C-alpha positions in Angstrom: -13.6 7.4 22.3 -16.5 5.6 20.7 -16.2 7.9 17.6 -12.6 6.9 17.3 -13.5 3.2 17.5 -16.2 3.7 14.8 -13.6 5.4 12.6 -11.2 2.5 13.0 -14.0 0.0 12.2 -14.6 1.9 9.0 -10.9 2.3 8.1 -9.7 -1.3 8.7 -11.6 -3.0 5.9 -11.1 0.0 3.5 -7.4 0.5 4.2 -6.2 -2.9 5.4 -7.7 -5.0 2.7 -5.7 -6.4 -0.3 -4.8 -3.7 -2.8 -1.7 -2.7 -4.8 0.3 -1.4 -1.8 -0.6 -4.2 0.7 -0.1 -7.0 -1.9 3.2 -5.5 -3.0 4.4 -5.5 0.6 3.4 -9.2 1.0 5.1 -10.0 -2.3 8.3 -8.1 -1.3 8.3 -9.9 2.0 7.9 -13.3 0.3 10.4 -12.6 -2.5 13.1 -10.8 -0.6 12.4 -11.2 3.1 11.3 -8.8 5.8 14.6 -7.0 6.5 15.4 -6.2 2.9 11.8 -5.0 2.5 12.0 -2.4 5.3 13.0 0.4 3.0 10.2 -0.3 0.7 7.8 -0.5 3.7 9.0 2.9 4.9 8.3 4.3 1.4 4.8 2.9 1.4 4.1 4.3 4.8 5.5 7.7 3.8 3.6 7.8 0.6 0.3 6.7 2.1 0.7 9.3 4.8 1.1 11.9 2.1 -2.2 10.7 0.5 -3.8 10.9 4.0 -2.6 14.5 4.4 -3.8 15.4 0.9 -7.2 13.9 1.7 -7.3 15.7 5.0 -6.6 19.1 3.5 -9.1 18.6 0.6 -6.4 19.0 -2.0 -7.4 15.6 -3.6 -10.5 17.0 -5.2 -8.7 20.1 -6.5 -5.8 18.1 -8.0 -8.1 15.5 -9.7 -10.3 18.3 -11.0 -7.5 19.3 -13.3 -7.8 17.8 -16.8 -5.8 14.6 -17.1 -4.2 14.8 -13.6 -5.9 11.6 -12.5 -4.9 9.8 -15.7 -1.3 10.8 -15.3 -1.1 9.9 -11.6 -2.7 6.5 -12.0 -0.8 5.7 -15.2 2.5 6.3 -13.3 1.2 4.0 -10.6 0.1 1.3 -13.1 3.5 1.4 -14.9 5.3 1.0 -11.6 3.1 -1.8 -10.5 3.9 -3.7 -13.8 7.6 -3.1 -13.2 7.3 -4.2 -9.6 5.3 -7.3 -10.6 8.1 -8.2 -13.1 10.8 -7.7 -10.4 8.9 -10.0 -8.0 8.2 -12.6 -10.6 11.9 -12.8 -11.6 13.3 -12.6 -8.0 15.6 -15.5 -7.3 14.0 -18.3 -5.2 14.3 -18.0 -1.5 16.6 -21.0 -1.3 19.1 -19.4 -3.7 19.1 -15.8 -2.6 22.2 -14.0 -3.6 23.4 -10.6 -2.4 23.0 -9.2 -5.9 19.1 -9.4 -5.7 18.2 -5.9 -4.6 14.8 -5.5 -3.1 12.5 -2.6 -4.1 13.6 0.6 -2.4 12.1 3.5 -0.3 11.6 5.5 -3.5 9.7 2.7 -5.2 7.4 2.3 -2.2 6.8 6.1 -2.1 6.0 6.1 -5.8 3.6 3.2 -5.6 1.8 4.7 -2.6 1.3 8.2 -4.0 0.0 6.8 -7.3 -2.2 4.1 -5.8 -5.8 4.8 -6.7 -7.1 2.5 -3.9 -5.3 4.7 -1.3 -7.1 7.9 -2.5 -10.5 6.2 -2.5 -10.1 4.3 0.8 -8.5 7.1 2.8 -10.9 9.7 1.5 -13.9 7.5 2.4 -12.5 6.7 5.8 -11.5 10.2 6.6 -14.8 11.8 5.6 -17.0 9.1 7.1 -17.0 10.2 10.8 -16.2 13.0 13.2 -14.0 12.0 16.0 -14.2 15.4 17.9 -17.5 17.3 17.4 -16.3 20.7 18.7 -13.3 21.9 16.7 -12.4 21.3 13.1 -8.6 21.3 13.7 -8.8 18.9 16.6 -11.1 16.6 14.7 -8.7 16.6 11.7 -5.7 16.0 13.9 -7.4 13.1 15.7 -8.5 11.5 12.4 -5.0 11.9 10.8 -3.4 10.3 13.9 -5.9 7.5 14.0 -5.6 6.7 10.3 -1.8 7.0 10.4 -1.9 4.2 13.0 -3.9 2.1 10.6 -1.5 2.8 7.8 1.5 1.7 9.9 0.0 -1.4 11.5 -1.5 -2.9 8.4 1.4 -2.3 6.2 3.8 -3.8 8.7 1.4 -6.8 9.0 1.4 -7.3 5.2 5.2 -7.3 5.0 5.4 -9.7 7.9 2.9 -12.0 6.3 5.0 -12.1 3.2 8.1 -12.8 5.3 6.3 -15.7 7.0 5.4 -17.0 3.6 9.0 -16.9 2.5 9.8 -19.3 5.4 7.7 -22.0 3.7 9.3 -21.5 0.3 12.6 -23.2 0.7 11.9 -25.3 -2.4 13.0 -23.3 -5.5 9.9 -24.4 -7.5 7.5 -23.4 -4.6 9.3 -20.1 -4.3 9.1 -19.4 -8.0 5.4 -20.2 -8.1 4.8 -18.0 -5.1 6.6 -15.1 -6.7 4.6 -15.6 -9.9 1.4 -15.8 -7.9 2.1 -12.6 -6.0 3.1 -10.8 -9.2 -0.2 -11.8 -10.9 -2.2 -10.8 -7.8 -0.5 -7.4 -7.8 -1.4 -6.7 -11.4 -5.0 -8.0 -10.8 -5.4 -5.8 -7.7 -4.5 -2.7 -9.8 -6.9 -3.7 -12.6 -9.7 -4.3 -10.0 -9.2 -0.9 -8.5 -9.1 0.8 -11.9 -12.3 -1.0 -13.0 -14.1 0.1 -9.9 -13.1 3.8 -10.3 
């Protein structure tokens, strides 16, 4: 049990800290609300879980060893983040929401998660940092996948809820617009920060 606790201590700052996926969830929650953001949340969780499985099986190293594979994946992610930032920046103010404003979808969340460079770096670092079960490679892998999946779900839900709480304070159209612009800028900056550190 202590090994599992150490894994969580390692995973929480790596996987729960601000990055493209978590900031996008907060932005979606603030710009569109929690309920409209649930599909996007499900896509982020599904995509991040795929990244976890890829890291657990060791496929990450094989895929990114291919020429230009990393560039293609992260370019797709960067392009989607720019598109999402534009959508968030131009979302109608919370006080004037209309039913025509469609929040980002499951497929958008999935795309962002599987092309998010921070996810690969953070999950690979957390996954490879500790053994949870010393005797048995398969049991150890299953325990780590289960533990890290819990981190994925909890922290992504928290970030969406945080954005939803923020939207409650943004009844003034000007404040809502400024918050949307701020989240959009932070989203782009988070992607640039991750790319610079790679």
